[in-house]
C-alpha positions as CSV (number, residue, x, y, z in Angstrom):
1,M,0.1,0.1,-0.1
2,N,0.9,3.6,-0.6
3,N,2.4,4.8,2.5
4,K,1.2,8.6,1.6
5,R,-2.3,6.8,0.8
6,S,-2.4,5.0,4.6
7,L,-1.7,8.3,6.2
8,N,-5.5,9.5,6.1
9,G,-6.6,6.2,7.8
10,I,-3.8,6.2,10.3
11,N,-4.1,9.8,11.5
12,L,-7.9,8.9,11.8
13,I,-6.7,6.5,14.4
14,Y,-4.5,8.8,16.1
15,G,-7.4,11.3,15.9
16,F,-9.7,8.8,17.7
17,Y,-7.6,8.2,20.5
18,K,-6.5,11.8,21.0
19,Y,-10.0,13.2,20.9
20,L,-11.8,10.4,22.5
21,W,-12.8,12.3,25.2
22,F,-14.8,14.7,22.8
23,F,-15.8,11.7,20.9
24,I,-18.2,10.3,23.4
25,I,-19.9,13.6,24.2
26,F,-21.6,13.5,20.9
27,P,-25.2,11.9,20.6
28,K,-25.0,8.0,19.1
29,P,-26.3,9.3,15.6
30,I,-23.4,11.5,15.5
31,Q,-21.0,9.1,16.9
32,L,-22.1,6.6,14.4
33,I,-21.9,8.7,11.3
34,L,-18.5,9.9,12.3
35,L,-17.4,5.9,12.4
36,V,-18.9,5.2,9.3
37,I,-17.4,8.2,7.3
38,I,-13.9,6.7,9.0
39,S,-14.5,3.4,7.7
40,V,-15.2,4.8,4.2
41,I,-12.1,6.6,4.1
42,M,-10.0,3.6,5.2
43,I,-12.0,1.7,2.2
44,Y,-10.5,4.4,-0.1
45,D,-7.4,4.3,1.4
46,S,-7.1,0.5,0.8
47,K,-8.5,0.9,-2.7
48,G,-11.1,-1.4,-1.4
49,K,-8.8,-4.3,-1.3
50,L,-8.8,-4.9,2.8
51,R,-7.0,-7.7,4.0
52,L,-9.7,-9.5,6.1
53,N,-8.0,-11.9,8.3
54,K,-9.9,-13.8,10.8
55,W,-10.1,-10.9,13.3
56,A,-12.0,-8.9,11.1
57,N,-14.1,-11.6,9.3
58,Y,-15.4,-12.5,12.4
59,L,-16.7,-9.0,13.3
60,L,-18.1,-9.0,9.9
61,I,-19.9,-12.3,10.0
62,L,-21.4,-11.1,13.3
63,A,-22.5,-7.9,11.8
64,C,-24.3,-9.8,8.9
65,I,-25.9,-12.0,11.3
66,H,-27.3,-9.3,13.2
67,F,-28.7,-7.5,10.2
68,T,-30.2,-10.9,8.8
69,A,-31.8,-11.5,12.7
70,I,-33.3,-7.8,12.4
71,M,-35.0,-8.3,8.8
72,C,-36.6,-11.7,10.0
73,D,-37.8,-10.0,13.1
74,I,-39.3,-7.0,11.3
75,L,-41.1,-9.4,9.2
76,R,-42.7,-11.4,12.1
77,F,-43.3,-8.4,14.4
78,P,-43.4,-4.8,13.1
79,D,-41.0,-3.1,15.8
80,D,-41.1,0.2,17.1
81,V,-39.1,2.7,14.5
82,N,-36.9,3.8,17.7
83,R,-35.8,0.5,18.3
84,L,-35.2,-0.7,15.0
85,F,-32.9,2.1,14.5
86,A,-31.1,1.2,17.7
87,A,-30.8,-2.4,16.1
88,I,-29.3,-1.1,12.8
89,N,-26.9,1.1,14.7
90,T,-25.5,-1.7,16.5
91,A,-25.1,-3.9,13.8
92,T,-23.5,-0.9,11.5
93,L,-20.9,-0.6,14.5
94,W,-19.9,-4.2,14.2
95,L,-19.5,-3.9,10.5
96,T,-17.3,-0.8,10.8
97,S,-15.2,-2.5,13.6
98,G,-14.6,-5.1,11.0
99,I,-13.5,-2.6,8.5
100,I,-11.3,-0.5,10.9
101,I,-9.5,-3.7,11.7
102,G,-9.0,-5.0,8.4
103,Y,-7.7,-1.6,7.4
104,V,-5.1,-1.7,10.3
105,I,-4.1,-5.3,9.4
106,H,-4.2,-4.4,5.4
107,C,-1.8,-1.1,5.8
108,K,0.7,-2.8,7.5
109,A,1.9,0.7,9.0
110,K,3.4,0.3,12.3
111,L,1.1,2.7,14.7
112,D,3.3,4.0,17.5
113,I,1.6,2.9,20.6
114,I,3.9,5.4,22.7
115,R,2.0,8.3,20.9
116,I,-1.5,6.5,21.6
117,G,-0.4,6.2,25.0
118,R,0.4,10.0,25.5
119,Y,-2.9,10.5,24.3
120,C,-4.7,8.2,26.4
121,V,-3.2,9.6,29.5
122,I,-4.3,13.1,28.3
123,N,-7.8,11.8,28.3
124,I,-7.4,10.4,31.9
125,Y,-6.3,13.8,32.9
126,I,-9.5,15.5,31.4
127,N,-11.7,12.5,32.8
128,A,-10.0,13.4,36.3
129,V,-10.7,17.4,35.8
130,M,-14.5,16.2,35.0
131,A,-14.7,14.1,38.0
132,L,-13.6,16.8,40.3
133,L,-15.8,19.2,38.8
134,A,-18.8,16.8,39.1
135,A,-17.6,16.3,43.1
136,F,-17.7,20.0,43.4
137,L,-21.0,20.4,41.8
138,Y,-22.7,17.4,44.0
139,Y,-21.0,18.0,47.4
140,V,-20.5,21.7,47.5
141,M,-23.1,23.2,45.2
142,D,-25.7,20.5,46.1
143,I,-26.6,20.1,42.6
144,P,-28.1,16.7,42.1
145,S,-27.1,15.9,38.3
146,V,-26.0,17.6,35.2
147,V,-27.0,16.7,31.9
148,F,-25.2,18.1,28.7
149,L,-26.6,17.0,25.1
150,G,-28.8,14.2,26.8
151,K,-25.8,12.6,28.7
152,N,-25.2,12.6,32.4
153,L,-21.4,14.2,33.8
154,Y,-22.8,12.6,36.7
155,G,-26.2,11.5,38.7
156,T,-27.9,10.7,42.0
157,N,-28.1,6.9,42.8
158,W,-29.5,5.3,46.0
159,L,-26.8,2.7,47.6
160,N,-27.4,1.1,51.0
161,S,-30.5,3.6,51.6
162,R,-28.6,6.8,51.1
163,A,-28.1,9.2,48.2
164,V,-24.5,8.8,46.5
165,I,-23.1,10.6,43.4
166,K,-22.8,8.4,40.0
167,Y,-20.1,9.8,38.1
168,S,-21.0,8.9,34.3
169,G,-18.5,11.4,32.7
170,F,-20.7,11.9,29.7
171,N,-20.7,8.4,28.8
172,D,-23.8,7.0,28.6
173,Y,-24.0,5.1,31.7
174,P,-21.5,4.8,34.5
175,N,-20.2,1.3,34.1
176,M,-19.1,2.4,30.5
177,N,-16.9,5.3,31.7
178,L,-15.3,2.5,34.1
179,F,-14.6,0.8,31.0
180,F,-13.5,4.0,29.3
181,L,-10.8,4.4,32.1
182,M,-9.5,0.8,32.4
183,L,-9.3,0.8,28.7
184,L,-7.0,4.3,28.7
185,F,-5.1,3.1,31.5
186,T,-3.9,-0.3,29.7
187,M,-3.2,1.5,26.5
188,S,-0.9,4.0,28.5
189,I,1.2,1.6,29.9
190,P,3.8,1.4,27.4
191,Y,4.1,5.4,27.4
192,L,4.0,5.2,31.4
193,K,6.9,2.8,31.6
194,R,8.9,5.3,29.7
195,K,8.1,8.1,32.3
196,G,8.9,6.3,35.6
197,R,7.1,5.1,38.3
198,I,6.6,8.6,40.0
199,F,4.6,9.5,36.8
200,T,2.6,6.4,36.9
201,F,1.6,6.5,40.4
202,W,0.5,9.8,39.7
203,V,-1.7,8.6,36.6
204,V,-3.1,5.6,39.0
205,S,-4.0,7.8,41.6
206,I,-6.1,10.1,39.4
207,C,-7.5,6.8,37.6
208,C,-8.5,5.6,41.4
209,L,-9.9,9.1,42.1
210,S,-12.5,9.0,39.2
211,E,-13.2,5.1,40.0
212,L,-14.6,5.9,43.2
213,I,-17.3,8.4,42.4
214,I,-18.7,5.8,39.7
215,H,-19.6,3.9,42.8
216,S,-19.7,0.6,40.7
217,R,-19.7,-2.5,42.9
218,S,-18.7,-4.7,40.5
219,G,-16.3,-1.9,39.0
220,L,-15.1,-1.1,42.2
221,V,-13.3,-4.7,42.6
222,L,-12.4,-5.4,39.0
223,F,-10.7,-1.8,38.7
224,F,-8.9,-2.2,41.8
225,L,-7.6,-5.9,41.3
226,S,-6.2,-4.8,38.1
227,I,-4.4,-2.1,39.6
228,V,-2.7,-4.3,42.2
229,I,-1.7,-6.5,40.0
230,F,-0.2,-3.9,37.8
231,L,1.7,-2.6,40.6
232,S,2.9,-5.6,41.8
233,E,4.5,-6.7,38.5
234,N,6.2,-3.0,38.1
235,M,8.2,-4.2,41.8
236,S,11.3,-6.6,41.5
237,N,10.8,-9.6,42.6
238,K,12.6,-9.1,46.2
239,Y,10.0,-6.4,47.2
240,R,7.2,-7.7,45.3
241,K,7.0,-11.0,47.3
242,A,7.6,-9.1,50.6
243,V,4.8,-6.6,49.8
244,I,2.3,-9.5,48.8
245,G,3.3,-11.7,51.7
246,L,2.9,-8.6,54.1
247,L,-0.5,-8.2,52.4
248,C,-1.6,-11.4,52.7
249,I,-0.8,-11.7,56.7
250,V,-2.5,-8.3,57.3
251,T,-5.8,-9.5,55.4
252,L,-5.5,-13.1,57.1
253,L,-5.2,-11.4,60.6
254,L,-8.0,-9.1,60.0
255,F,-10.1,-11.6,58.4
256,V,-9.8,-13.8,61.6
257,L,-9.9,-11.0,64.0
258,Y,-13.1,-9.1,62.5
259,Y,-14.2,-12.0,60.3
260,K,-18.2,-11.4,60.9
261,N,-18.0,-7.6,60.1
262,I,-15.7,-7.9,57.1
263,W,-18.2,-10.5,55.5
264,G,-21.1,-8.2,56.6
265,I,-19.5,-5.4,54.7
266,I,-18.7,-7.6,51.8
267,V,-22.3,-8.8,51.2
268,S,-24.3,-5.4,52.1
269,K,-22.0,-3.1,50.5
270,I,-20.6,-4.8,47.5
271,I,-22.8,-7.8,46.9
272,Y,-25.9,-6.4,48.0
273,G,-25.2,-2.6,48.2
274,N,-28.0,-2.3,45.5
275,T,-30.2,-5.0,45.9
276,S,-33.3,-4.0,43.8
277,S,-30.5,-3.4,40.8
278,T,-29.0,-6.9,41.3
279,M,-32.1,-8.7,41.3
280,Y,-33.3,-6.7,38.1
281,R,-30.3,-7.7,36.1
282,I,-30.4,-11.1,37.4
283,D,-34.1,-11.4,35.9
284,L,-33.4,-9.5,33.0
285,I,-31.0,-11.7,31.8
286,I,-32.9,-14.9,32.7
287,T,-36.1,-13.5,31.2
288,T,-33.7,-12.7,28.1
289,I,-32.5,-16.1,27.4
290,K,-36.2,-17.6,27.8
291,V,-37.3,-15.2,25.3
292,T,-34.7,-16.1,22.4
293,I,-35.1,-20.0,23.6
294,K,-38.9,-19.9,22.8
295,E,-38.7,-17.6,19.6
296,N,-35.7,-18.1,17.7
297,P,-32.5,-20.0,19.4
298,I,-30.7,-20.0,16.0
299,F,-30.5,-16.8,14.6
300,G,-31.8,-14.8,17.5
301,I,-34.3,-11.8,17.5
302,G,-32.4,-8.7,16.2
303,V,-34.4,-6.1,17.8
304,K,-34.0,-5.3,21.4
305,R,-37.7,-5.0,23.1
306,V,-38.7,-3.7,26.2
307,F,-38.3,-5.4,29.8
308,R,-41.3,-4.9,32.0
309,P,-43.3,-2.3,29.8
310,E,-45.7,-1.9,32.6
311,E,-42.9,-0.4,34.6
312,A,-41.5,3.4,34.8
313,Y,-38.0,2.4,34.4
314,V,-37.0,1.3,30.8
315,A,-34.6,-1.7,30.1
316,Y,-34.3,-3.7,27.0
317,L,-34.0,-7.5,26.8
318,G,-30.7,-8.4,25.4
319,S,-29.2,-5.6,27.6
320,H,-26.8,-5.8,30.9
321,S,-24.4,-8.6,29.4
322,T,-22.6,-9.0,25.7
323,Y,-22.6,-12.6,25.9
324,V,-26.3,-13.0,26.4
325,G,-26.9,-10.1,24.0
326,F,-24.9,-12.0,21.3
327,F,-27.4,-15.0,22.0
328,Y,-30.3,-12.9,22.0
329,K,-29.9,-10.6,18.9
330,T,-28.2,-13.1,17.1
331,G,-29.0,-16.8,18.5
332,M,-26.5,-19.5,19.1
333,I,-24.8,-19.1,15.8
334,G,-24.1,-15.3,16.4
335,F,-23.1,-16.3,20.2
336,L,-20.7,-19.0,19.3
337,I,-19.0,-16.3,16.8
338,G,-19.2,-13.7,19.6
339,L,-16.9,-15.8,22.0
340,L,-14.4,-16.5,19.1
341,I,-14.1,-12.9,18.4
342,F,-13.1,-12.7,22.1
343,Y,-10.8,-15.7,22.0
344,H,-9.1,-14.7,19.1
345,F,-8.5,-10.8,19.9
346,N,-7.3,-12.1,23.3
347,R,-5.2,-15.0,22.3
348,P,-2.3,-13.3,20.8
349,I,-1.8,-11.2,24.1
350,L,-2.5,-14.1,26.5
351,R,-0.2,-16.6,25.1
352,Y,2.7,-14.4,26.0
353,Y,2.0,-14.5,29.8
354,R,5.0,-16.8,30.8
355,S,7.4,-14.9,28.5
356,S,6.2,-11.1,28.5
357,I,6.2,-8.9,32.0
358,F,4.2,-6.3,30.2
359,V,1.5,-9.1,29.6
360,K,1.8,-10.1,33.2
361,Q,1.4,-6.2,33.9
362,I,-2.0,-5.9,31.9
363,I,-3.6,-9.2,32.8
364,G,-5.7,-8.2,35.3
365,F,-7.3,-5.6,33.0
366,I,-7.2,-8.2,30.1
367,L,-9.4,-10.6,32.2
368,A,-11.2,-7.4,33.6
369,F,-12.7,-6.7,30.3
370,I,-13.9,-10.3,29.9
371,I,-15.6,-10.3,33.1
372,L,-16.9,-7.0,32.8
373,F,-18.5,-7.9,29.3
374,G,-20.4,-10.4,31.1
375,I,-22.6,-7.9,33.3
376,E,-22.3,-5.0,30.6
377,D,-22.8,-4.4,27.1
378,I,-19.6,-3.7,24.9
379,D,-22.0,-2.0,22.2
380,G,-23.9,-0.3,24.8
381,T,-22.1,3.0,23.3
382,N,-21.0,3.5,19.7
383,W,-17.3,4.1,20.7
384,S,-16.6,1.0,23.1
385,I,-16.7,-1.8,19.9
386,I,-14.2,0.1,18.0
387,A,-12.0,1.0,20.8
388,Y,-11.6,-2.2,22.5
389,F,-10.9,-4.3,19.4
390,L,-8.6,-1.8,18.2
391,S,-6.8,-1.8,21.2
392,M,-6.7,-5.4,21.6
393,V,-4.8,-5.5,17.9
394,L,-2.3,-2.7,18.8
395,L,-1.7,-4.4,22.1
396,S,-0.9,-7.9,20.3
397,E,1.2,-6.2,17.8
398,Y,3.2,-4.4,20.3
399,I,3.6,-7.3,22.5
400,G,4.5,-9.4,19.2
401,E,7.3,-6.8,18.5
402,S,8.5,-6.7,22.2
403,Q,9.1,-10.3,22.1
404,K,10.8,-10.1,19.0
405,L,13.2,-7.4,20.2
406,G,13.7,-9.2,23.6
407,V,12.0,-6.1,24.8
408,Y,9.7,-7.1,28.6
409,K,11.1,-10.5,28.3
410,F,12.9,-10.7,31.5
411,R,12.3,-8.5,35.0
412,K,15.5,-6.6,36.1
413,D,15.7,-7.0,39.7
């Protein structure tokens, strides 16, 4: 491919990471239009000859299955126009993801992950500033929520019978802001390694600040476990073993001395901190599976329908779980393809776990994403599908190159 022509698409990828904070503020229709424009430019740059390997092909196949399921669902049950457009929006996102991934593979241009990491740190700074602003407005100015272009900077949520701030950062919902922070931090690690430990701990601290006011129970556990793994892998073996041993001893002593109190906190504040929300999600997932098995278990239903239409709070079947969403929207065929997608995008990273210190540093985040998608939609917002799969491809290429050069192979103690 002509390197000058490929610069258009490559610069768009850099721009996507650089202005991701700005991109998420736009309403979904505008996000979709921008992503379609990006994919069209990439097709033009490649002269219509994208190199589609199994990564891109699986994304495109899933999109085709979803489009087919949508058409079948329309013929059987005329749907609400808004829900129909939402389904087409989601299927189009999988299609554009396949095109963008195919372009990255086809152009063979080495994207500078250090540069991308720097952009990600800038996004983390901006998110932290917005988090501080949200905390100030909520706790000092006593403003219960702030909405811009139909999206919440933050809102009010009830947790353990008390009102707390629920920080969204203009994402579609709070847990997507958690995903936003985790993905940005993961992509910034190569850049942070160059900046040194003090700067790294500073970035970790401001990420933790933003996470604390998201008030996500599952997110709190996943995020901090990932951070602990990352920090422990940044220590030399001698200090790491000493710190881990000390933490284990302290944790064991606290658990023995205060077993009832600690277990009560875990159960009441983390597992059942918001009982109605937990039970609602469980019922939603079970109902989704039952409806799909009853109506079309092979190709799925395609268009999300309202769950409990008699209630004021609106949720949709096929939501709050990427994997269950695969089954609902594309049936058993799409569900299996969806699992293959996650397998093939994560395998090139995980296979270097034993030989790459970098993979050991990010393993907590990689596994956290897989778990998080069990309780949230990867396609719940338009930017997330592109950002996740593109990041996995870039990380895979970076790790592969690092292994060839002998970088991150051995720990220096």
